[in-house]
NUBA-193961 format. One record per atom (N, C-alpha, C, O): residue number from 0; x, y, z. Coordinates in Angstrom, 3 decimals. Each point is the difference from the previous one (the first is absolute). Example, Ala and Ser with C-alpha at 12.3 -4.5 7.8 and 13.67 -1.06 7.14 Angstrom:
+-----+----------+----------+----------+
!  nr !        u !        v !        w !
+-----+----------+----------+----------+
!   0 !   13.190 !   -5.690 !    7.800 !
!   0 !   -0.890 !    1.190 !    0.000 !
!   0 !    0.900 !    1.200 !    0.000 !
!   0 !    1.036 !   -0.019 !    0.665 !
!   1 !   -1.386 !    1.069 !   -1.385 !
!   1 !    0.820 !    1.190 !    0.060 !
!   1 !   -0.770 !    1.090 !    0.730 !
!   1 !    0.509 !    1.108 !    0.169 !
+-----+----------+----------+----------+
***
This chain:
+-----+----------+----------+----------+
!  nr !        u !        v !        w !
+-----+----------+----------+----------+
!   0 !  116.151 !   93.581 !  100.533 !
!   0 !    0.296 !    0.921 !    1.086 !
!   0 !   -0.882 !   -0.280 !    1.207 !
!   0 !    0.459 !    0.056 !    1.140 !
!   1 !   -1.721 !   -0.354 !   -1.394 !
!   1 !   -0.931 !   -0.250 !    1.109 !
!   1 !    0.428 !   -1.248 !    0.766 !
!   1 !   -0.033 !   -0.008 !    1.231 !
!   2 !    0.438 !   -1.061 !   -1.952 !
!   2 !    0.392 !   -1.238 !    0.660 !
!   2 !    1.206 !    0.205 !    0.898 !
!   2 !    0.099 !   -0.601 !    1.070 !
!   3 !    0.819 !    1.455 !   -1.512 !
!   3 !    1.198 !    0.235 !    0.775 !
!   3 !   -0.152 !    1.174 !    0.981 !
!   3 !    0.950 !    0.408 !    0.667 !
!   4 !   -2.182 !    0.117 !   -0.606 !
!   4 !   -0.336 !    1.111 !    0.892 !
!   4 !    0.907 !    1.214 !   -0.234 !
!   4 !    0.444 !    0.659 !    0.940 !
!   5 !   -0.183 !   -0.388 !   -2.224 !
!   5 !    0.792 !    1.157 !   -0.353 !
!   5 !   -0.933 !    1.133 !   -0.360 !
!   5 !   -1.088 !   -0.223 !   -0.531 !
!   6 !    1.510 !    1.421 !    0.817 !
!   6 !   -0.769 !    1.160 !   -0.416 !
!   6 !    0.876 !    0.903 !   -0.857 !
!   6 !    1.225 !    0.000 !    0.121 !
!   7 !   -1.859 !    0.748 !   -0.964 !
!   7 !    0.756 !    0.940 !   -0.817 !
!   7 !   -0.765 !    1.321 !    0.008 !
!   7 !   -1.193 !    0.057 !   -0.296 !
!   8 !    1.909 !    0.979 !    0.638 !
!   8 !   -0.590 !    1.315 !   -0.148 !
!   8 !    0.869 !    0.790 !   -0.966 !
!   8 !    1.213 !   -0.209 !   -0.037 !
!   9 !   -1.785 !    1.092 !   -0.728 !
!   9 !    0.799 !    0.797 !   -0.939 !
!   9 !    1.092 !    0.778 !    0.729 !
!   9 !   -0.199 !    0.419 !    1.140 !
!  10 !    1.362 !   -0.220 !   -1.791 !
!  10 !    1.084 !    0.710 !    0.638 !
!  10 !   -0.372 !    1.376 !    0.556 !
!  10 !    0.515 !    0.404 !    1.043 !
!  11 !   -1.402 !    0.314 !   -1.728 !
!  11 !   -0.375 !    1.325 !    0.510 !
!  11 !   -0.727 !   -0.112 !    1.333 !
!  11 !    0.187 !    0.820 !    0.899 !
!  12 !   -1.034 !   -1.869 !   -0.790 !
!  12 !   -0.693 !   -0.179 !    1.290 !
!  12 !    0.940 !   -0.512 !    1.072 !
!  12 !   -0.176 !    0.317 !    1.176 !
!  13 !    1.175 !   -1.106 !   -1.560 !
!  13 !    1.006 !   -0.472 !    0.955 !
!  13 !    0.780 !    1.184 !    0.585 !
!  13 !    0.327 !    0.015 !    1.187 !
!  14 !   -0.037 !    0.969 !   -2.035 !
!  14 !    0.684 !    1.208 !    0.524 !
!  14 !   -0.892 !    0.753 !    0.968 !
!  14 !    0.452 !    0.433 !    1.060 !
!  15 !   -1.703 !   -0.278 !   -1.419 !
!  15 !   -0.943 !    0.694 !    0.875 !
!  15 !   -0.074 !   -0.707 !    1.347 !
!  15 !    0.006 !    0.643 !    1.049 !
!  16 !   -0.077 !   -1.967 !   -1.085 !
!  16 !   -0.056 !   -0.785 !    1.229 !
!  16 !    1.280 !    0.175 !    0.843 !
!  16 !   -0.067 !    0.103 !    1.225 !
!  17 !    1.221 !   -0.070 !   -1.891 !
!  17 !    1.272 !    0.186 !    0.695 !
!  17 !    0.014 !    1.358 !    0.706 !
!  17 !    0.481 !    0.118 !    1.127 !
!  18 !   -1.014 !    0.899 !   -1.800 !
!  18 !   -0.054 !    1.319 !    0.650 !
!  18 !   -0.904 !   -0.031 !    1.200 !
!  18 !    0.342 !    0.554 !    1.045 !
!  19 !   -1.502 !   -1.194 !   -1.166 !
!  19 !   -0.949 !   -0.083 !    1.083 !
!  19 !    0.565 !   -0.743 !    1.206 !
!  19 !   -0.364 !    0.284 !    1.141 !
!  20 !    1.259 !   -1.241 !   -1.405 !
!  20 !    0.540 !   -0.851 !    1.078 !
!  20 !    1.395 !    0.421 !    0.486 !
!  20 !    0.606 !   -0.705 !    0.808 !
!  21 !   -0.103 !    1.820 !   -1.280 !
!  21 !    1.375 !    0.379 !    0.287 !
!  21 !    0.244 !    0.182 !    1.491 !
!  21 !    1.058 !   -0.382 !    0.499 !
!  22 !   -2.034 !    0.969 !    0.235 !
!  22 !    0.250 !    0.211 !    1.434 !
!  22 !    0.060 !   -1.309 !    0.744 !
!  22 !    0.806 !   -0.145 !    0.919 !
!  23 !   -1.646 !   -0.828 !   -1.291 !
!  23 !    0.055 !   -1.325 !    0.647 !
!  23 !    1.301 !   -0.682 !   -0.276 !
!  23 !    0.603 !   -0.582 !    0.902 !
!  24 !   -0.148 !    0.641 !   -2.158 !
!  24 !    1.271 !   -0.632 !   -0.345 !
!  24 !    1.169 !    0.715 !    0.679 !
!  24 !    0.939 !   -0.640 !    0.472 !
!  25 !   -1.006 !    1.959 !   -0.429 !
!  25 !    1.073 !    0.759 !    0.664 !
!  25 !    0.098 !   -0.389 !    1.482 !
!  25 !    1.093 !   -0.036 !    0.564 !
!  26 !   -2.219 !   -0.249 !    0.047 !
!  26 !   -0.031 !   -0.347 !    1.408 !
!  26 !    0.799 !   -1.271 !    0.289 !
!  26 !    0.386 !   -0.240 !    1.144 !
!  27 !   -0.139 !   -0.567 !   -2.161 !
!  27 !    0.779 !   -1.235 !    0.188 !
!  27 !    1.494 !    0.234 !   -0.114 !
!  27 !    0.790 !   -0.914 !    0.238 !
!  28 !   -0.398 !    2.111 !   -0.594 !
!  28 !    1.416 !    0.298 !   -0.184 !
!  28 !    0.623 !    0.433 !    1.303 !
!  28 !   -0.646 !    0.638 !    0.831 !
!  29 !    1.941 !   -0.996 !   -0.652 !
!  29 !    0.675 !    0.235 !    1.256 !
!  29 !    0.720 !    1.358 !    0.099 !
!  29 !    0.395 !    0.422 !    1.087 !
!  30 !   -0.234 !    0.248 !   -2.225 !
!  30 !    0.746 !    1.230 !    0.026 !
!  30 !   -0.609 !    1.055 !   -0.955 !
!  30 !   -0.717 !   -0.330 !   -0.945 !
!  31 !    1.023 !    1.574 !    1.225 !
!  31 !   -0.444 !    1.074 !   -0.883 !
!  31 !    0.547 !   -0.163 !   -1.403 !
!  31 !   -0.695 !    0.251 !   -0.985 !
!  32 !    1.950 !   -0.676 !    0.902 !
!  32 !    0.617 !   -0.159 !   -1.330 !
!  32 !   -0.722 !   -1.088 !   -0.783 !
!  32 !   -0.145 !    0.121 !   -1.217 !
!  33 !   -0.314 !   -1.185 !    1.883 !
!  33 !   -0.763 !   -1.045 !   -0.674 !
!  33 !   -1.347 !    0.506 !   -0.495 !
!  33 !   -0.463 !   -0.390 !   -1.072 !
!  34 !   -0.155 !    1.252 !    1.849 !
!  34 !   -1.256 !    0.604 !   -0.418 !
!  34 !    0.225 !    0.894 !   -1.229 !
!  34 !   -0.744 !   -0.056 !   -0.979 !
!  35 !    1.785 !    0.872 !    1.066 !
!  35 !    0.295 !    0.875 !   -1.140 !
!  35 !    0.312 !   -0.819 !   -1.249 !
!  35 !   -0.396 !    0.393 !   -1.097 !
!  36 !    1.084 !   -1.503 !    1.227 !
!  36 !    0.303 !   -0.861 !   -1.158 !
!  36 !   -1.278 !   -0.584 !   -0.574 !
!  36 !   -0.154 !   -0.088 !   -1.218 !
!  37 !   -0.763 !   -0.310 !    2.091 !
!  37 !   -1.297 !   -0.521 !   -0.418 !
!  37 !   -0.751 !    1.038 !   -0.836 !
!  37 !   -0.528 !   -0.318 !   -1.066 !
!  38 !    0.485 !    1.548 !    1.550 !
!  38 !   -0.682 !    1.092 !   -0.720 !
!  38 !    0.723 !    0.284 !   -1.320 !
!  38 !   -0.651 !    0.195 !   -1.026 !
!  39 !    1.974 !   -0.170 !    1.040 !
!  39 !    0.773 !    0.257 !   -1.214 !
!  39 !   -0.316 !   -1.068 !   -1.066 !
!  39 !   -0.190 !    0.320 !   -1.174 !
!  40 !    0.138 !   -1.552 !    1.590 !
!  40 !   -0.289 !   -1.090 !   -0.945 !
!  40 !   -1.399 !    0.142 !   -0.600 !
!  40 !   -0.188 !   -0.147 !   -1.208 !
!  41 !   -0.789 !    0.436 !    2.071 !
!  41 !   -1.356 !    0.171 !   -0.494 !
!  41 !   -0.102 !    1.223 !   -0.909 !
!  41 !   -0.652 !   -0.053 !   -1.042 !
!  42 !    1.296 !    1.156 !    1.436 !
!  42 !   -0.035 !    1.196 !   -0.854 !
!  42 !    0.634 !   -0.246 !   -1.332 !
!  42 !   -0.466 !    0.552 !   -0.997 !
!  43 !    1.523 !   -1.363 !    0.919 !
!  43 !    0.623 !   -0.332 !   -1.259 !
!  43 !   -0.995 !   -0.755 !   -0.890 !
!  43 !   -0.080 !    0.260 !   -1.200 !
!  44 !   -0.662 !   -1.177 !    1.778 !
!  44 !   -0.989 !   -0.753 !   -0.779 !
!  44 !   -1.110 !    0.938 !   -0.485 !
!  44 !   -0.461 !   -0.128 !   -1.134 !
!  45 !    0.031 !    1.061 !    1.975 !
!  45 !   -1.036 !    0.955 !   -0.405 !
!  45 !    0.479 !    0.870 !   -1.130 !
!  45 !   -0.714 !    0.173 !   -0.987 !
!  46 !    1.888 !    0.373 !    1.100 !
!  46 !    0.543 !    0.898 !   -1.022 !
!  46 !    0.158 !   -0.750 !   -1.324 !
!  46 !   -0.327 !    0.538 !   -1.058 !
!  47 !    0.822 !   -1.769 !    1.111 !
!  47 !    0.157 !   -0.796 !   -1.218 !
!  47 !   -1.368 !   -0.273 !   -0.626 !
!  47 !   -0.132 !    0.045 !   -1.223 !
!  48 !   -0.855 !   -0.319 !    2.014 !
!  48 !   -1.355 !   -0.263 !   -0.522 !
!  48 !   -0.582 !    1.248 !   -0.663 !
!  48 !   -0.631 !   -0.088 !   -1.054 !
!  49 !    0.842 !    1.230 !    1.665 !
!  49 !   -0.493 !    1.242 !   -0.549 !
!  49 !    0.716 !    0.325 !   -1.310 !
!  49 !   -0.619 !    0.441 !   -0.968 !
!  50 !    1.908 !   -0.662 !    0.954 !
!  50 !    0.832 !    0.338 !   -1.153 !
!  50 !   -0.270 !   -0.892 !   -1.196 !
!  50 !   -0.090 !    0.481 !   -1.129 !
!  51 !   -0.037 !   -1.774 !    1.367 !
!  51 !   -0.073 !   -0.971 !   -1.094 !
!  51 !   -1.391 !   -0.566 !   -0.209 !
!  51 !   -0.248 !   -0.640 !   -1.022 !
!  52 !   -0.650 !    0.850 !    1.938 !
!  52 !   -1.309 !   -0.616 !   -0.071 !
!  52 !    0.007 !   -1.368 !    0.655 !
!  52 !    1.055 !   -0.603 !    0.197 !
!  53 !   -2.214 !    0.131 !    0.130 !
!  53 !   -0.133 !   -1.257 !    0.697 !
!  53 !   -1.378 !   -0.541 !   -0.295 !
!  53 !   -0.936 !    0.766 !   -0.231 !
!  54 !    0.803 !   -2.076 !    0.236 !
!  54 !   -1.318 !   -0.562 !   -0.322 !
!  54 !   -0.952 !    0.136 !    1.159 !
!  54 !    0.404 !    0.081 !    1.160 !
!  55 !   -1.690 !   -0.057 !   -1.502 !
!  55 !   -1.039 !    0.134 !    0.987 !
!  55 !   -0.609 !    1.373 !   -0.038 !
!  55 !    0.298 !    0.789 !   -0.897 !
!  56 !   -1.156 !   -0.486 !    1.864 !
!  56 !   -0.620 !    1.302 !    0.082 !
!  56 !    1.021 !    1.105 !    0.091 !
!  56 !    1.147 !   -0.240 !    0.377 !
!  57 !   -1.540 !    1.426 !   -0.712 !
!  57 !    0.877 !    1.162 !    0.035 !
!  57 !    0.677 !    0.128 !    1.367 !
!  57 !   -0.627 !   -0.226 !    1.035 !
!  58 !    1.883 !    0.582 !   -1.041 !
!  58 !    0.773 !    0.164 !    1.240 !
!  58 !   -0.519 !    1.243 !    0.712 !
!  58 !   -0.088 !    1.082 !   -0.580 !
!  59 !   -0.250 !   -1.265 !    1.838 !
!  59 !   -0.542 !    1.115 !    0.786 !
!  59 !    0.827 !    0.298 !    1.228 !
!  59 !   -0.496 !    0.617 !    0.942 !
!  60 !    1.745 !   -1.042 !   -0.932 !
!  60 !    0.867 !    0.239 !    1.130 !
!  60 !    1.210 !    0.837 !   -0.427 !
!  60 !    0.433 !   -0.022 !   -1.152 !
!  61 !    0.072 !    0.737 !    2.104 !
!  61 !    1.215 !    0.819 !   -0.215 !
!  61 !    1.062 !   -0.487 !    0.976 !
!  61 !   -0.319 !   -0.667 !    0.984 !
!  62 !    1.590 !    0.999 !   -1.251 !
!  62 !    1.046 !   -0.399 !    0.947 !
!  62 !   -0.310 !    0.535 !    1.411 !
!  62 !   -0.578 !    1.073 !    0.174 !
!  63 !    0.984 !   -1.855 !    0.801 !
!  63 !   -0.263 !    0.313 !    1.373 !
!  63 !    1.089 !    0.911 !    0.577 !
!  63 !    1.134 !    0.016 !   -0.479 !
!  64 !   -1.499 !    0.729 !    1.501 !
!  64 !    0.952 !    0.828 !    0.738 !
!  64 !    0.671 !   -0.894 !    1.072 !
!  64 !   -0.661 !   -0.409 !    0.955 !
!  65 !    1.935 !    0.114 !   -1.105 !
!  65 !    0.646 !   -0.891 !    0.996 !
!  65 !   -0.084 !    0.522 !    1.420 !
!  65 !   -0.118 !   -0.779 !    0.946 !
!  66 !    0.180 !    2.104 !   -0.790 !
!  66 !   -0.046 !    0.547 !    1.359 !
!  66 !   -1.325 !   -0.277 !    0.679 !
!  66 !   -0.040 !   -0.232 !    1.208 !
!  67 !   -1.063 !    0.252 !   -1.978 !
!  67 !   -1.305 !   -0.292 !    0.585 !
!  67 !   -0.105 !   -1.463 !    0.406 !
!  67 !   -0.553 !   -0.322 !    1.051 !
!  68 !    1.084 !   -0.556 !   -1.883 !
!  68 !   -0.023 !   -1.444 !    0.345 !
!  68 !    0.830 !   -0.254 !    1.237 !
!  68 !   -0.410 !   -0.745 !    0.890 !
!  69 !    1.602 !    1.375 !   -0.830 !
!  69 !    0.877 !   -0.153 !    1.162 !
!  69 !   -0.694 !    0.552 !    1.257 !
!  69 !    0.078 !   -0.622 !    1.059 !
!  70 !   -0.740 !    1.750 !   -1.155 !
!  70 !   -0.707 !    0.580 !    1.136 !
!  70 !   -1.064 !   -0.968 !    0.507 !
!  70 !   -0.140 !   -0.187 !    1.209 !
!  71 !   -0.595 !   -0.417 !   -2.101 !
!  71 !   -1.025 !   -0.982 !    0.394 !
!  71 !    0.660 !   -1.216 !    0.639 !
!  71 !   -0.517 !   -0.552 !    0.971 !
!  72 !    1.663 !    0.133 !   -1.517 !
!  72 !    0.732 !   -1.151 !    0.577 !
!  72 !    0.412 !    0.311 !    1.439 !
!  72 !   -0.134 !   -0.845 !    0.884 !
!  73 !    0.643 !    2.079 !   -0.649 !
!  73 !    0.384 !    0.408 !    1.359 !
!  73 !   -1.232 !    0.021 !    0.917 !
!  73 !    0.063 !   -0.437 !    1.149 !
!  74 !   -1.163 !    0.942 !   -1.668 !
!  74 !   -1.237 !    0.098 !    0.799 !
!  74 !   -0.461 !   -1.372 !    0.460 !
!  74 !   -0.432 !   -0.177 !    1.139 !
!  75 !    0.530 !   -0.789 !   -2.042 !
!  75 !   -0.444 !   -1.370 !    0.320 !
!  75 !    0.970 !   -0.723 !    0.914 !
!  75 !   -0.388 !   -0.874 !    0.774 !
!  76 !    1.677 !    1.257 !   -0.875 !
!  76 !    1.033 !   -0.703 !    0.730 !
!  76 !    0.004 !    0.295 !    1.433 !
!  76 !    0.829 !   -0.533 !    0.737 !
+-----+----------+----------+----------+
***
């Protein structure tokens, strides 16, 4: 992995990182519907992880409020 410059983080930490970066990723979207789809996809991953478990440290994130992410997207736009 080191030779190929690959990194691996546990899935639970990857979810936490995705939540932390959602506003930056949303800012790259061209429409409100695309932002809502982004949040819906992430929320589906979070719910599945909570329901079935996931490797890595304990999950410390909850599904996001799409309206709050959209409001931040509008504010940045």
